[in-house]
Backbone as CSV, one residue per row, in Angstrom:
resi,resn,N_x,N_y,N_z,CA_x,CA_y,CA_z,C_x,C_y,C_z
1,MET,129.293,122.847,100.623,129.749,122.031,98.865,129.146,122.913,98.277
2,ASN,129.844,123.368,97.007,128.935,124.086,96.417,128.302,122.426,95.168
3,ASP,127.445,122.607,94.319,126.676,122.149,93.253,128.021,121.230,92.385
4,ILE,129.297,122.527,91.837,130.336,122.542,91.314,131.039,122.544,91.968
5,GLY,132.007,122.199,91.659,133.516,123.125,91.953,134.799,123.904,90.985
6,ILE,135.212,124.402,91.914,135.587,125.613,90.278,137.198,124.982,90.493
7,ASN,137.690,124.481,91.559,139.510,123.411,91.537,139.737,122.754,90.695
8,ILE,140.190,122.939,89.011,140.243,121.639,88.667,141.677,121.445,88.303
9,GLU,142.487,121.490,88.685,143.902,121.199,88.552,144.677,119.537,88.330
10,ASN,144.071,119.242,89.825,144.852,117.655,90.450,143.175,116.832,89.741
11,LYS,144.340,116.392,89.111,143.099,114.948,88.278,143.790,113.393,88.826
12,MET,145.069,113.403,89.534,146.084,112.358,89.344,144.599,111.594,90.656
13,LYS,145.261,110.234,90.228,144.335,108.445,90.311,145.475,108.956,91.648
14,LYS,144.451,109.093,93.199,144.217,108.797,94.637,144.861,107.233,94.916
15,PRO,146.030,106.888,95.327,146.374,105.371,96.560,145.282,104.725,96.838
16,VAL,144.818,104.028,97.047,143.849,103.076,97.699,144.521,103.210,99.570
17,THR,144.111,103.941,100.103,144.988,103.723,101.361,143.398,103.259,102.323
18,PHE,142.248,103.630,102.328,140.951,103.943,103.259,140.138,103.717,102.561
19,VAL,139.216,102.583,102.568,138.520,102.552,102.110,136.786,102.606,103.283
20,LEU,135.565,103.928,102.401,134.506,103.406,103.254,133.395,103.511,102.662
21,LEU,132.936,101.688,102.823,131.970,100.912,101.969,130.236,102.129,102.822
22,SER,129.899,102.217,102.257,128.784,103.598,102.274,127.689,102.877,102.089
23,VAL,126.741,103.718,102.903,125.651,103.550,102.440,124.085,104.097,103.202
24,CYS,123.302,104.427,102.883,121.981,105.697,103.277,120.978,104.615,103.677
25,THR,120.301,105.108,104.917,118.799,103.817,104.914,118.205,104.699,105.103
26,CYS,116.298,104.093,105.486,115.431,104.481,105.873,114.705,104.015,105.676
27,LYS,114.557,103.054,106.844,112.812,103.138,107.855,113.094,101.687,107.252
28,ARG,114.129,101.000,106.844,114.005,99.599,105.894,114.873,98.489,106.893
29,PRO,114.939,98.750,108.135,115.403,97.687,109.442,115.876,96.059,108.676
30,ASN,114.875,95.507,108.327,115.154,94.362,107.689,116.483,94.077,106.593
31,MET,115.801,94.757,105.647,116.757,94.720,104.305,118.139,95.324,105.233
32,LEU,118.093,96.023,105.713,119.613,96.978,106.125,120.413,95.712,106.982
33,LYS,119.255,95.502,107.538,120.080,94.185,107.823,121.200,93.321,107.405
34,ASP,119.774,92.880,105.882,120.667,91.298,105.199,121.773,92.599,104.467
35,CYS,121.872,94.186,104.410,122.747,94.071,103.768,124.228,94.882,104.350
36,ILE,124.196,94.862,105.632,125.295,94.913,106.774,125.518,93.584,106.730
37,LEU,125.470,92.427,106.837,125.690,91.171,107.287,126.366,90.856,106.046
38,SER,125.917,91.664,104.792,126.880,91.053,103.331,128.347,91.717,103.200
39,VAL,128.136,91.987,104.380,129.812,93.116,104.393,130.815,91.911,105.620
40,ASN,130.219,91.127,105.637,131.225,90.148,105.848,131.343,89.092,105.301
41,GLU,130.469,88.506,103.874,130.900,87.985,102.862,131.940,88.474,102.166
42,LEU,133.068,90.051,102.297,133.393,90.118,101.709,135.503,89.653,102.373
43,ILE,135.774,90.070,101.156,137.276,89.889,101.212,138.259,90.749,101.321
44,ILE,138.246,91.665,102.614,139.065,92.601,102.743,139.881,92.576,102.582
45,PRO,140.853,93.406,101.949,142.379,93.443,101.657,142.983,93.346,102.987
46,LYS,143.779,93.046,102.759,144.930,93.273,104.026,145.811,94.753,104.309
47,ASN,146.304,95.192,103.086,146.682,96.602,102.751,145.907,97.419,103.152
48,ILE,144.871,97.074,103.032,143.503,98.923,103.415,142.850,98.550,103.974
49,LYS,143.277,99.788,105.086,141.636,100.158,105.905,140.582,100.409,104.847
50,THR,139.463,99.360,105.560,138.043,99.366,105.008,137.013,99.805,106.755
51,GLU,136.306,100.861,106.301,134.923,100.625,107.510,133.800,100.983,107.088
52,LEU,132.709,100.453,107.336,131.717,100.666,107.032,131.177,102.067,108.133
53,LEU,130.202,103.007,106.847,129.973,103.857,106.780,128.167,103.843,106.760
54,ILE,126.853,104.804,107.835,125.246,104.132,107.668,125.518,105.004,108.323
55,ILE,124.606,105.709,107.097,123.091,107.438,106.994,122.628,107.219,106.925
56,ASP,121.609,107.373,108.043,120.031,106.911,108.668,119.297,108.070,107.807
57,ASN,118.437,108.172,107.346,117.527,109.199,107.344,116.100,109.054,107.940
58,ASP,116.483,108.832,109.144,114.879,108.904,109.767,115.636,109.593,111.407
59,SER,114.801,111.001,111.028,115.792,111.688,112.109,115.248,111.081,113.388
60,ASP,114.047,109.446,113.203,114.014,108.762,114.313,114.831,108.546,115.036
61,GLY,116.110,107.770,114.268,117.013,107.509,114.503,116.878,105.527,114.453
62,SER,115.922,105.331,113.353,115.540,103.676,113.534,116.326,103.081,113.242
63,ALA,117.326,103.156,112.250,118.540,101.984,112.513,119.137,101.472,113.150
64,ARG,119.449,103.026,114.509,120.030,101.931,115.278,119.686,101.458,116.135
65,ASN,118.746,100.671,116.688,119.067,99.203,117.264,119.592,98.044,116.494
66,THR,118.612,98.412,114.938,119.986,97.176,113.864,121.360,97.242,114.043
67,ILE,121.661,98.359,113.900,122.969,98.727,113.963,123.759,97.577,115.670
68,GLU,123.567,98.306,116.474,124.272,98.129,117.439,123.672,96.168,117.625
69,GLN,122.457,95.885,117.470,122.361,93.810,117.191,123.295,93.905,116.700
70,LEU,123.755,94.072,115.821,124.899,93.495,114.580,126.366,94.084,114.179
71,LYS,126.227,95.127,114.994,127.345,96.103,115.502,128.909,94.272,115.871
72,ASN,128.783,93.809,116.694,129.608,93.153,117.328,130.159,92.420,116.227
73,ASN,129.380,91.856,115.261,129.141,90.752,114.398,129.647,91.364,113.156
74,ILE,129.866,92.058,113.161,130.648,93.000,111.766,132.151,92.887,111.826
75,LYS,133.224,92.228,111.317,134.447,92.188,111.089,135.353,93.582,110.590
76,ILE,134.844,94.886,110.254,135.492,95.483,110.036,134.302,97.047,111.293
77,PRO,135.013,98.487,111.777,134.686,99.726,112.185,133.208,99.617,111.418
78,VAL,132.411,100.188,112.010,131.262,100.492,111.852,130.991,102.255,111.990
79,HIS,130.650,103.240,111.468,130.558,104.555,111.743,128.244,104.970,111.370
80,TYR,127.774,105.577,112.168,126.637,105.902,111.511,126.353,107.223,112.810
81,PHE,125.115,107.681,111.528,125.370,108.745,112.235,123.612,109.041,111.740
82,VAL,122.874,110.074,111.856,121.589,110.558,111.626,121.129,111.584,110.462
83,GLU,120.992,111.887,109.839,120.542,112.694,109.009,119.427,113.645,109.358
84,ASP,118.766,113.902,109.581,117.230,114.251,110.085,116.346,115.015,108.940
85,LYS,117.127,115.764,107.795,116.469,116.668,106.152,115.908,115.353,105.876
86,ARG,115.164,114.734,105.673,114.544,113.588,104.366,114.686,114.432,102.443
87,GLY,115.094,112.817,102.014,115.324,113.020,101.033,116.388,112.838,100.734
88,ILE,116.836,111.485,99.556,118.317,111.330,99.498,119.368,111.767,98.889
89,SER,119.039,113.081,98.411,120.508,113.902,98.209,120.928,114.759,99.204
90,ASN,120.024,114.800,100.259,120.765,115.548,101.803,121.304,114.148,102.739
91,ALA,120.762,112.789,102.358,120.975,111.967,103.491,122.525,111.551,103.029
92,ARG,122.437,111.191,100.947,124.225,111.326,100.371,124.881,112.298,100.887
93,ASN,124.124,113.210,100.663,125.385,114.285,100.587,126.155,114.652,102.092
94,ARG,125.065,113.943,103.325,126.124,113.517,104.704,127.034,112.492,104.514
95,LEU,126.610,111.670,103.927,127.528,110.637,103.845,128.681,111.204,102.605
96,LEU,129.050,111.614,101.752,129.777,112.641,101.424,130.692,113.305,102.324
97,LYS,130.413,114.618,103.636,130.740,114.907,104.479,131.233,114.001,105.489
98,GLU,130.744,113.450,105.626,131.379,112.278,106.881,132.334,111.501,106.641
99,ALA,132.779,111.256,105.004,134.244,110.093,104.407,134.706,111.431,104.348
100,ILE,134.611,112.999,104.490,135.800,113.543,103.912,136.205,114.202,105.907
101,ASN,135.735,113.692,106.955,135.540,113.459,107.992,136.451,112.753,108.536
102,LEU,136.090,110.976,108.362,137.018,110.016,108.516,138.335,110.190,107.865
103,LYS,138.675,111.131,106.614,139.459,111.087,106.197,139.659,109.696,105.367
104,ALA,138.408,109.483,104.366,138.712,108.036,103.812,139.352,108.557,102.679
105,SER,139.862,107.704,101.886,140.645,107.888,100.157,139.866,107.913,99.933
106,HIS,138.894,106.493,99.128,138.067,105.859,98.759,136.527,106.193,99.283
107,ILE,135.112,105.680,98.426,134.343,105.098,98.781,133.358,104.223,98.039
108,LEU,132.932,103.028,98.696,132.580,102.472,97.666,130.688,102.464,98.531
109,MET,129.986,102.928,97.883,128.612,103.133,97.341,128.049,102.589,97.553
110,PHE,126.384,101.512,98.117,125.610,101.137,97.481,124.249,101.327,98.272
111,ASP,123.131,100.305,98.268,122.081,100.930,98.292,122.138,99.780,99.532
112,ASP,121.300,99.929,101.179,120.963,98.997,101.570,119.516,98.251,101.186
113,ASP,119.036,98.285,99.983,118.535,96.965,99.797,119.512,96.163,98.278
114,GLU,120.536,96.109,98.716,121.432,96.003,97.783,122.585,94.695,99.416
115,LEU,122.974,93.750,97.838,124.122,92.941,99.022,124.930,92.767,98.025
116,LEU,126.427,92.712,98.966,127.830,92.510,98.029,128.273,91.465,97.944
117,THR,128.645,90.997,96.992,129.130,89.939,97.276,131.194,90.504,97.799
118,GLU,131.514,88.444,97.550,133.283,88.776,98.048,133.653,89.420,97.825
119,ASN,133.916,89.510,95.900,134.894,90.098,95.214,134.241,91.637,95.118
120,THR,133.239,92.178,95.715,132.662,93.553,95.013,134.164,94.299,95.006
121,LEU,134.349,94.584,96.707,135.360,95.309,96.967,136.936,95.245,95.940
122,ASN,136.880,94.141,96.036,138.389,94.209,95.121,138.659,93.655,94.084
123,GLU,137.432,93.492,93.244,137.005,93.853,92.119,137.188,95.031,92.039
124,HIS,136.321,96.372,92.382,136.370,97.152,92.095,137.903,98.372,92.367
125,ILE,138.640,98.075,93.595,140.256,98.419,94.239,140.574,97.820,92.794
126,ASN,140.735,96.341,91.907,141.757,96.016,91.119,141.777,96.654,89.969
127,LEU,140.069,97.406,89.096,140.027,97.807,88.521,140.478,98.860,88.259
128,TYR,140.740,99.913,89.377,141.127,101.522,90.029,142.004,101.790,89.562
129,THR,142.721,100.348,90.102,144.161,100.466,90.284,145.297,100.149,88.857
130,ASN,144.521,98.808,87.983,145.543,98.998,87.038,144.786,99.299,85.637
131,ASN,143.290,100.207,85.975,142.990,100.755,84.375,143.788,101.938,84.976
132,GLU,144.214,102.990,83.858,144.856,104.219,84.016,143.929,104.854,83.798
133,LYS,142.538,104.774,82.940,141.548,105.930,82.376,140.555,105.191,83.318
134,ALA,140.598,104.768,84.661,139.905,104.265,85.953,139.747,105.494,87.047
135,LEU,138.968,106.096,86.916,139.343,107.211,87.904,137.961,107.575,89.193
136,ILE,136.310,106.959,88.715,135.255,106.081,89.874,134.832,104.240,88.835
137,THR,134.833,103.984,89.252,134.545,102.340,88.598,132.828,101.530,89.269
138,THR,132.536,101.687,88.269,131.180,100.898,89.017,130.815,99.813,87.993
139,GLY,129.775,98.821,88.384,129.673,97.479,87.776,127.915,97.534,88.159
140,PRO,127.325,95.922,88.041,126.216,95.807,87.482,125.813,95.207,89.622
141,THR,124.409,96.151,88.633,123.393,95.251,90.337,122.020,94.593,89.776
142,ILE,121.934,93.060,90.044,121.381,92.228,89.927,120.368,92.251,90.642
143,GLY,119.102,91.942,89.895,117.916,91.689,91.012,118.015,89.924,91.477
144,LYS,117.476,90.063,92.709,117.792,88.827,93.834,116.347,88.415,94.068
145,PHE,115.353,88.364,93.524,113.914,87.557,93.962,114.377,86.692,94.955
146,LYS,113.075,86.013,95.310,111.755,85.007,95.675,112.172,83.610,95.517
147,PRO,112.305,82.907,95.864,111.569,81.587,94.995,110.108,81.392,94.347
148,GLU,109.747,82.135,95.159,108.344,82.514,95.195,107.127,83.057,94.269
149,TYR,108.266,83.715,93.784,108.102,84.868,93.115,107.348,84.501,91.581
150,PRO,106.329,84.541,90.366,105.849,84.353,89.351,106.902,85.008,88.286
151,GLU,107.371,84.030,87.823,108.334,83.838,86.860,107.707,86.145,86.026
152,TYR,107.004,86.133,85.636,106.596,88.012,84.908,107.061,88.474,85.628
153,ILE,106.952,88.133,87.254,107.949,88.633,88.046,108.948,89.335,87.597
154,LYS,110.026,88.323,88.039,111.403,87.828,87.887,111.788,88.800,86.562
155,LYS,110.799,88.359,85.730,111.254,88.328,83.885,110.928,90.063,83.258
156,HIS,110.517,90.601,84.462,110.228,91.860,84.065,111.041,93.207,83.438
157,MET,111.685,93.857,82.902,111.745,95.029,82.309,112.135,95.375,83.323
158,VAL,111.414,96.462,84.381,111.902,97.159,85.159,112.966,96.277,86.427
159,PHE,113.119,95.016,86.411,114.403,95.440,87.241,115.306,94.732,86.615
160,LYS,116.864,94.999,87.666,117.684,94.865,87.034,118.165,93.387,86.950
161,GLN,118.364,93.285,85.654,119.358,91.660,85.063,120.954,91.951,84.923
162,SER,121.342,91.186,84.048,122.515,91.037,83.395,122.600,92.052,82.707
163,THR,123.759,92.700,82.384,123.834,93.481,80.848,124.775,93.244,80.236
164,THR,125.362,94.179,78.997,125.382,93.450,77.664,127.106,93.933,77.784
165,LYS,127.050,95.338,78.981,128.767,96.796,78.888,130.127,95.156,79.717
166,LYS,130.522,96.200,78.614,131.795,94.649,79.071,133.173,95.849,79.824
167,THR,133.416,94.860,80.791,134.821,95.824,81.985,136.069,96.715,80.917
168,GLY,135.776,97.853,81.369,136.623,98.349,80.164,135.579,99.704,79.771
169,ASP,134.323,99.291,79.558,134.057,100.570,78.774,133.852,101.691,80.048
170,ILE,134.036,102.696,79.050,133.547,104.359,79.359,132.404,104.771,79.837
171,ARG,131.947,104.915,80.491,130.310,105.665,81.080,130.319,106.930,81.228
172,SER,129.255,108.229,80.537,129.472,109.271,81.043,128.958,109.654,82.005
173,ASN,127.948,108.729,82.810,127.133,108.783,83.939,127.238,107.482,84.950
174,CYS,126.967,107.184,86.022,126.855,105.771,86.295,125.681,106.195,87.912
175,ALA,125.230,104.868,88.409,124.405,105.565,89.657,124.866,105.070,90.791
176,ALA,124.416,105.460,91.828,125.060,105.109,93.037,125.115,103.679,93.790
177,GLY,124.106,102.764,93.481,124.153,101.373,94.010,124.818,100.426,93.956
178,ASN,126.490,101.438,93.049,127.346,100.025,92.864,128.713,101.343,92.609
179,VAL,128.591,101.781,92.896,130.333,102.601,92.860,131.494,103.067,93.352
180,PHE,132.159,103.057,92.365,134.080,103.510,93.963,134.224,104.129,93.370
181,PHE,134.303,105.301,93.605,135.543,107.112,93.183,136.189,107.336,94.979
182,PRO,137.183,107.935,94.309,138.103,109.340,95.145,137.780,110.412,95.644
183,VAL,137.744,110.414,97.123,137.350,110.914,97.939,137.478,112.461,97.168
184,ASN,138.692,112.554,96.525,139.344,113.769,96.432,138.425,114.774,95.174
185,LEU,137.534,113.996,95.084,136.577,113.940,93.873,135.624,115.513,94.217
186,LEU,135.017,115.261,95.950,134.706,116.456,96.654,135.460,116.628,97.764
187,THR,136.552,116.504,98.277,137.389,117.540,98.921,138.070,118.626,97.722
188,ASP,138.749,118.243,96.612,139.268,119.373,95.533,138.623,120.308,94.855
189,TYR,137.327,119.232,94.389,136.218,119.914,92.979,134.403,120.313,93.734
190,GLY,134.683,119.116,94.786,133.191,120.123,95.470,131.784,120.090,95.324
191,LEU,132.037,118.314,94.857,131.081,118.221,94.232,129.839,117.248,95.121
192,CYS,129.231,117.683,94.861,127.652,116.914,95.366,126.696,116.890,94.885
193,PHE,125.653,116.190,95.522,124.351,115.516,94.955,123.096,116.486,94.943
194,SER,122.781,117.154,94.046,121.319,118.392,93.901,120.610,117.974,94.998
195,GLU,119.709,119.176,95.266,118.937,119.118,96.133,117.748,119.108,95.133
196,LYS,117.652,119.004,94.112,116.524,119.572,92.397,115.775,117.989,92.911
197,TYR,116.635,117.599,92.772,116.410,116.038,92.679,115.742,115.102,94.293
198,VAL,115.994,116.149,94.956,115.481,115.350,96.431,114.800,114.101,96.847
199,PHE,113.264,114.258,95.789,112.484,112.603,96.366,112.415,112.430,94.419
200,MET,112.596,113.244,93.550,112.698,112.624,92.149,113.697,111.295,91.853
201,GLY,115.082,111.049,92.294,115.996,110.872,92.080,116.089,111.063,90.952
202,GLY,117.598,110.515,90.874,117.580,110.837,89.203,119.341,112.415,89.796
203,GLU,120.085,112.366,91.162,120.517,112.915,91.654,122.374,111.998,91.748
204,ASP,121.627,110.796,91.122,123.073,109.943,91.474,124.271,110.426,90.295
205,GLY,123.217,110.435,88.784,123.025,110.545,87.196,123.790,112.059,87.416
206,ASP,123.375,112.873,87.694,123.727,114.144,87.640,124.924,114.329,88.392
207,PHE,125.178,113.357,89.880,126.780,113.051,90.226,127.477,113.717,89.137
208,PHE,127.762,111.990,89.383,128.477,111.123,88.522,128.813,111.508,86.710
209,HIS,127.690,112.867,86.410,128.235,113.235,84.942,128.644,114.445,85.038
210,LYS,128.151,115.209,85.820,129.648,116.244,86.716,130.420,116.071,86.555
211,ALA,130.718,114.732,87.673,131.891,114.476,88.262,133.065,113.728,86.170
212,PHE,132.187,113.340,85.572,132.610,112.805,84.040,133.321,114.456,83.067
213,GLU,132.556,114.924,83.430,132.677,116.179,82.889,134.280,117.202,83.577
214,LEU,134.123,117.139,84.557,135.273,117.891,84.898,136.790,116.479,85.016
215,GLY,136.203,115.643,84.041,137.197,114.607,83.763,137.279,113.706,84.726
216,PHE,136.750,113.181,85.164,137.329,111.628,86.178,136.377,110.821,85.250
217,THR,137.119,109.656,84.696,136.685,109.069,83.613,136.155,107.511,84.120
218,ILE,134.769,107.112,84.365,133.675,106.442,84.576,133.792,105.141,83.553
219,VAL,134.643,103.834,84.783,134.940,102.534,83.345,134.275,101.774,83.534
220,TRP,133.332,100.857,83.370,132.867,99.552,84.141,133.258,98.792,84.078
221,ASN,132.710,97.558,85.529,133.279,96.379,85.676,132.506,95.874,86.289
222,SER,132.100,94.952,85.295,131.176,93.644,85.106,131.708,92.535,86.344
223,GLU,132.396,92.979,86.203,133.587,91.529,88.150,132.497,92.131,89.076
224,ALA,132.668,93.536,89.630,131.839,94.187,90.758,130.099,94.170,90.998
225,ILE,129.973,92.442,91.334,128.320,92.574,90.965,128.332,93.116,92.872
226,ILE,126.852,93.493,92.726,125.751,93.570,93.405,124.659,92.668,93.392
227,TYR,124.240,92.596,94.169,122.794,92.222,94.159,121.794,92.637,94.811
228,GLU,120.612,93.546,94.383,119.628,94.026,94.633,118.301,93.345,94.991
229,ALA,118.151,93.003,96.635,116.898,92.688,96.903,115.287,93.603,96.458
230,VAL,114.732,92.211,96.195,113.454,92.584,95.630,112.176,92.305,96.572
231,PRO,112.183,92.645,97.348,110.570,92.320,98.107,109.759,92.324,98.293
232,PRO,108.592,91.802,98.949,107.567,91.459,98.570,106.715,92.682,98.049
233,ALA,106.954,94.129,99.085,106.648,95.583,98.229,106.728,95.458,97.099
234,ARG,107.727,95.143,96.233,108.793,95.617,94.254,107.560,94.153,93.972
235,ALA,107.366,93.262,94.206,107.159,92.022,93.678,105.793,91.775,93.855
236,THR,105.068,92.860,93.160,103.611,93.223,92.286,103.882,93.873,91.385
237,ILE,102.540,93.510,90.674,102.410,94.406,88.705,102.392,96.057,89.546
238,ASN,101.543,96.832,90.597,101.407,97.731,91.125,102.837,98.361,90.795
239,TYR,103.404,98.030,91.473,104.627,98.550,91.712,105.383,98.944,90.677
240,ILE,106.022,96.852,90.039,105.942,97.589,88.461,105.430,98.136,87.760
241,LEU,104.660,98.504,87.519,103.618,99.895,86.320,104.004,100.774,87.355
242,LYS,104.083,101.649,88.317,104.496,102.780,88.553,105.789,102.746,88.348
243,LYS,106.705,101.929,88.198,108.236,102.325,88.243,108.465,102.398,86.380
244,CYS,107.774,101.641,85.968,107.925,102.010,84.508,107.557,103.104,84.387
245,TYR,106.673,104.168,84.835,105.991,105.186,84.327,107.332,106.416,85.060
246,TYR,107.436,106.359,86.159,108.932,106.739,86.344,109.999,106.686,85.718
247,ASN,109.823,105.297,85.609,111.479,105.702,83.885,111.147,106.725,83.126
248,GLY,109.836,106.187,82.412,109.740,107.501,81.480,109.730,108.940,81.916
249,TYR,109.284,109.354,82.547,108.845,110.356,82.794,110.587,110.707,83.445
250,ALA,111.542,109.523,84.301,112.528,111.138,84.665,113.403,111.243,83.219
251,GLY,113.050,110.215,82.580,114.374,109.783,81.517,113.988,111.000,80.223
252,SER,112.670,111.673,80.243,112.397,112.810,79.499,112.418,114.132,80.652
253,TYR,111.983,113.970,80.937,111.928,115.432,82.335,113.585,115.668,81.822
254,TYR,114.577,114.604,82.615,115.835,114.818,82.322,116.368,115.653,81.282
255,LYS,115.807,114.707,80.070,115.953,116.186,78.762,116.362,116.310,77.849
256,PHE,114.774,117.510,78.911,114.229,118.458,78.419,114.430,119.225,79.294
257,LYS,114.837,119.095,80.626,114.608,120.849,81.952,115.061,121.146,81.307
258,ASN,116.523,121.587,81.313,117.277,122.996,80.413,116.689,123.221,79.017
259,ASN,116.142,122.086,78.290,116.155,122.633,77.019,114.740,123.451,76.399
260,ASN,114.343,124.313,76.525,113.204,125.454,76.045,113.009,125.199,74.413
261,ASN,113.802,124.083,74.133,113.748,124.864,71.819,111.822,123.962,72.017
262,PHE,111.190,124.843,71.405,109.656,124.664,71.234,109.475,122.885,69.874
263,THR,110.185,123.351,69.079,109.748,123.108,67.560,110.569,121.514,68.110
264,LYS,112.394,121.313,69.123,112.427,120.159,69.416,111.538,119.645,70.451
265,LYS,111.049,119.748,71.267,110.727,119.191,72.342,108.812,118.771,71.932
266,MET,108.480,119.403,70.875,107.033,118.984,69.606,107.719,118.018,68.902
267,PHE,108.584,117.858,68.412,109.105,117.331,67.419,108.852,114.827,68.585
268,TYR,109.701,115.415,69.459,109.974,114.518,70.559,108.605,113.968,70.978
269,ILE,107.682,115.043,70.961,106.417,114.869,72.198,105.422,113.069,70.647
270,SER,105.723,113.534,69.773,105.187,113.289,68.279,105.792,112.059,67.899
271,LYS,107.192,112.113,67.641,106.991,111.046,67.459,106.815,109.381,68.629
272,THR,107.045,109.925,70.251,106.957,109.251,71.585,104.792,108.447,71.018
273,ILE,104.572,109.938,70.425,102.949,109.204,70.550,102.894,108.328,69.435
274,LEU,103.278,108.285,69.015,102.992,107.381,67.411,103.956,105.820,68.098
275,VAL,105.284,105.890,68.820,105.908,104.526,69.445,104.636,104.931,70.349
276,LEU,103.723,105.267,71.440,102.720,105.268,72.563,101.808,104.189,71.260
277,ILE,101.139,104.886,70.301,100.009,103.871,69.484,100.306,102.829,69.174
278,LEU,101.588,102.494,68.618,102.419,100.985,68.227,102.494,100.307,69.856
279,ASN,102.624,100.609,70.651,103.037,100.129,72.141,101.760,99.196,72.350
280,ALA,100.123,100.064,71.928,99.248,100.190,72.861,98.444,98.856,71.418
281,VAL,98.876,98.977,70.097,98.393,97.719,69.413,99.239,96.552,69.586
282,CYS,99.828,97.081,69.960,100.693,95.576,70.546,100.489,94.894,72.719
283,ILE,99.720,95.350,72.456,99.224,94.690,73.890,98.654,93.599,73.505
284,ILE,97.552,93.251,73.278,96.680,92.507,72.851,97.649,90.663,72.149
285,PRO,97.519,91.499,70.807,98.592,89.656,70.862,99.767,89.244,71.639
286,SER,100.546,90.435,72.191,101.272,90.036,73.743,100.708,88.542,74.671
287,ILE,98.983,88.418,74.207,98.822,88.328,75.541,98.787,87.097,75.644
288,LEU,98.727,86.656,73.817,99.200,85.042,72.996,100.358,84.534,73.720
289,PHE,101.542,84.998,73.439,103.053,84.699,74.552,103.299,84.555,75.576
290,GLY,101.508,85.181,76.672,101.960,84.589,78.154,102.218,85.707,78.498
291,LEU,101.892,85.793,80.096,102.337,86.679,81.299,103.420,87.945,81.042
292,THR,104.490,87.225,80.880,105.968,88.170,80.479,105.830,88.732,79.544
293,ALA,105.248,88.191,78.523,105.490,89.514,77.658,103.835,90.418,77.711
294,PHE,102.998,89.908,78.451,101.575,90.517,78.668,101.991,92.353,79.331
295,TRP,102.925,92.140,80.994,102.980,92.653,81.689,104.450,93.334,80.906
296,ASN,105.058,92.643,79.802,106.492,93.735,79.588,105.919,95.108,78.713
297,ALA,105.325,94.426,77.421,104.464,95.062,76.742,103.794,96.105,77.843
298,LEU,102.903,95.779,78.206,102.042,96.823,79.316,102.834,97.873,80.043
299,GLY,103.641,97.104,81.006,105.241,98.602,80.572,105.688,98.545,80.009
300,THR,105.583,98.028,79.276,106.620,99.359,77.834,105.338,100.992,77.587
301,LEU,104.147,100.472,77.249,102.898,101.055,76.773,103.069,102.521,77.894
302,ILE,103.443,101.768,79.248,102.986,103.297,79.805,104.049,103.767,80.387
303,ARG,105.010,103.278,80.231,106.489,103.988,80.163,106.627,104.803,78.942
304,THR,105.993,104.495,77.851,106.310,105.547,76.568,105.312,106.927,77.365
305,LYS,103.546,106.232,78.108,103.181,107.987,78.747,103.703,108.542,79.359
306,GLY,104.783,107.463,79.834,105.239,109.074,80.952,106.506,109.406,80.098
307,LYS,106.844,109.252,79.030,108.178,109.973,78.842,107.367,111.505,78.181
308,ILE,105.862,111.064,77.241,105.412,112.117,77.040,105.007,112.983,78.084
309,ASP,104.503,112.754,79.251,103.758,113.016,80.548,105.550,113.857,80.890
310,GLY,106.486,113.522,80.885,107.636,114.468,81.212,108.268,115.190,80.915
311,VAL,108.056,115.304,79.129,107.924,116.594,78.534,107.301,117.877,78.822
312,ILE,105.482,117.556,78.772,104.798,118.505,78.807,104.490,118.590,80.263
313,LYS,104.517,118.184,81.694,104.420,118.921,82.528,105.548,119.424,83.359
314,ASN,106.647,119.290,83.040,108.077,119.769,83.219,108.347,120.473,84.890
315,GLU,108.099,118.934,85.352,108.666,119.371,87.283,108.525,118.108,87.888
316,PRO,108.951,117.629,88.810,110.007,116.683,89.743,108.810,116.448,89.565
317,LEU,108.636,114.494,89.878,108.196,113.798,90.082,108.679,112.912,91.353
318,ASN,108.035,113.636,92.336,108.485,112.832,94.057,108.514,111.350,94.019
319,PHE,109.036,110.889,93.616,108.650,109.072,93.640,109.436,108.492,94.114
320,TYR,110.364,109.331,94.758,110.434,107.755,95.633,110.490,108.941,97.386
321,GLU,109.459,109.590,97.542,109.212,110.048,98.706,108.019,109.256,99.638
322,ASN,107.711,107.745,99.028,107.236,106.519,99.593,108.908,105.796,100.281
323,ILE,108.211,105.231,100.351,109.388,103.999,100.770,109.000,102.366,100.916
324,TYR,109.327,102.125,100.263,109.150,100.434,99.374,110.491,100.069,100.200
325,GLY,109.481,98.396,100.702,110.165,97.112,101.271,110.106,97.350,102.689
326,ASP,110.801,96.161,103.903,111.508,97.239,105.016,112.585,96.623,105.483
C-alpha cells in the first residue's frame, strides 16, 4: 500500500457486515490478557459477523501462549499473526493487511492496554449507521487506575480523563486507541500508517488526518467508551514527566516538520519561551495548592520545554521504542 491512494471516486458509506476487533501488542501479556477478556463484555450484534484480530509485534511470538490459554474462552473467533518488523507503524500496517485478507467490512481498532465496555461496539455501529456524516467514528479513552495510586497520579493532566467533546462533533484527526472505520478506506484509497513515525508515535493522527482530507469525515462519539489501564510502570512521576516532554516535543515537531519558514519558527520559539518563564514562576506557589497542583505545574513546564526542543531539534523522538507495562 502507498502512503496515500489516488482512487477517490467512491466515498459511499459501506454497510456494516463484518467487524474485526483489532489490536496490536508487544511483550505485554498481562495487559493483553485483560484486553482480550474485555471482548467478552461486549454486546455483539446478532446480524453482524464479529471476530478478533491480534497482531503480535514480537518476533518471538510472546503473545501466543496468552492467546492460546484464552482462545476457548472468547465468544468470537480469534485470528493471530506475528509481525517481525518492530515498530507501531509496521504492526498497524500488518493489521490493515490482514483485515483486507479476512475480507472485513469494518475495523474497530484499540490498544492492548485498553478495556472495551459492553456498548463500545454497538455505539460505534449506531453512530456510523445513523449519522450521515460519520464515515469514521472515534470515542473517549479514559484512564483506569488502581485504587492505591495517589491522587496526584490519578489527576495528572498527562492521563486521559473525561472530555468536553460532544457526540456528533467533527474532528480533523483522531487516535487509533478507539476508532471505527470502513475497510474500503484501505482497499479503495491505499491508505497506510507512515513509517516516518515508527517509534515516535503520531502515525495514527497522520493516518486519520489523511483520511479526513480524502473526505472520510471523523465524528466524535461520547458514548463509545474505552478504558485505558494505567499499570504501575506508568503510575510514576518519572514516566509522567517523560510523557509530558514527549507530548510537547511531538506537538511542535509535527507542527513544523514540513514548515521551513524561519520567521514563523522564531516567533513560535520566542512566544513559547515566554510561556516557559511564566510556567517556571508558577512552580513554587503551586506547592501551596498540594501535590496534584505541583506535579501538574511541573508537567506543564516540561511540556513547554519539549515544545521548544521539537522545533529546534526537528527530528523524530523515539519515545515508543521502550515498552511500558506488562
